[in-house]
NUTI-855762 format. One record per residue (C-alpha): residue in three letters; chain; x, y, z. Coordinates in Angstrom, 1 decimal. Each point is the difference from the previous one (the first is absolute). Layout:
N
KOLBA  res  chain       X       Y       Z
KOLBA  ALA      A       X       Y       Z
...
END
This chain:
68
KOLBA  res  chain       X       Y       Z
KOLBA  UNK      A    -1.5    -4.7    18.7
KOLBA  UNK      A    -4.4     0.5     0.3
KOLBA  UNK      A     0.7     2.1    -3.0
KOLBA  UNK      A    -3.4     2.0    -2.1
KOLBA  UNK      A     0.1    -0.3    -3.8
KOLBA  UNK      A    -2.2     2.1    -1.5
KOLBA  UNK      A    -0.7     1.1    -3.4
KOLBA  UNK      A     0.3     4.1    -0.9
KOLBA  UNK      A    -2.3     1.3    -3.0
KOLBA  UNK      A    -0.1     3.3    -1.7
KOLBA  UNK      A    -3.1     0.7    -1.7
KOLBA  UNK      A    -0.6    -3.4    -0.4
KOLBA  UNK      A     3.8    -0.5    -1.1
KOLBA  UNK      A     2.0    -3.4     2.0
KOLBA  UNK      A     3.3     2.2     1.1
KOLBA  UNK      A     1.8    -2.5     0.5
KOLBA  UNK      A    -1.1    -1.7    -3.4
KOLBA  UNK      A     1.0     3.1    -2.2
KOLBA  UNK      A     3.6    -0.1     1.9
KOLBA  UNK      A     0.3    -3.0    -0.1
KOLBA  UNK      A    -0.7    -0.1    -4.2
KOLBA  UNK      A     2.4     3.6    -0.1
KOLBA  UNK      A     2.1    -2.6     1.6
KOLBA  UNK      A     0.6     2.2     2.8
KOLBA  UNK      A    -1.4    -2.5     2.5
KOLBA  UNK      A     0.3    -3.3     0.4
KOLBA  UNK      A    -2.2    -3.0     0.2
KOLBA  UNK      A     0.7    -1.1     3.5
KOLBA  UNK      A    -2.1    -4.1    -0.4
KOLBA  UNK      A     0.9    -0.5     3.6
KOLBA  UNK      A    -2.6     2.3     1.0
KOLBA  UNK      A    -2.3     0.8    -3.5
KOLBA  UNK      A     0.3    -3.3    -0.4
KOLBA  UNK      A     0.6     0.8    -3.9
KOLBA  UNK      A    -2.6     3.0    -0.7
KOLBA  UNK      A     2.2     2.1    -2.1
KOLBA  UNK      A     2.3    -3.2    -1.3
KOLBA  UNK      A    -1.2     1.1    -3.6
KOLBA  UNK      A     0.7     3.6     0.1
KOLBA  UNK      A     3.1    -0.9     1.6
KOLBA  UNK      A     1.4    -2.4    -3.1
KOLBA  UNK      A    -1.5     2.6    -2.2
KOLBA  UNK      A     1.9     2.2     1.5
KOLBA  UNK      A     3.5    -2.4    -0.3
KOLBA  UNK      A    -0.5    -0.4    -3.8
KOLBA  UNK      A    -1.1     3.5    -0.2
KOLBA  UNK      A     3.4     1.1     1.3
KOLBA  UNK      A    -1.9     2.8     2.3
KOLBA  UNK      A     0.6     2.2     3.6
KOLBA  UNK      A     3.2    -2.6     2.0
KOLBA  UNK      A     0.0    -3.3    -3.0
KOLBA  UNK      A     2.0     2.8    -2.0
KOLBA  UNK      A     3.0    -1.1     2.5
KOLBA  UNK      A     1.4    -2.3     1.7
KOLBA  UNK      A    -1.6    -0.5     3.8
KOLBA  UNK      A     0.3    -1.4     2.6
KOLBA  UNK      A    -4.0    -0.9     1.5
KOLBA  UNK      A    -0.9     1.5     3.2
KOLBA  UNK      A    -0.9    -3.4     1.3
KOLBA  UNK      A     3.4    -1.8    -1.3
KOLBA  UNK      A     1.9     2.6     1.8
KOLBA  UNK      A    -1.1     0.2     3.2
KOLBA  UNK      A     0.2    -4.2    -0.2
KOLBA  UNK      A     4.4     0.7    -0.6
KOLBA  UNK      A     0.0     3.6     2.0
KOLBA  UNK      A    -1.7    -1.3     3.2
KOLBA  UNK      A     1.5     2.6     3.2
KOLBA  UNK      A    -1.7    -1.7     3.0
END
């Protein structure tokens, strides 16, 4: 897809890390290379954010719902 991948920070804090640790974002390893793996594991164990519920990971959902 020829995408650029960037890191967003606010006052020196990585927004992706914060969102993943709170369970509001997933570590998409294809692009992050596991950068947020530990934060995601902690969020899962603590049932933070989306991990408090049953859901389909976006990448898995897209695989089964392609329209093109």
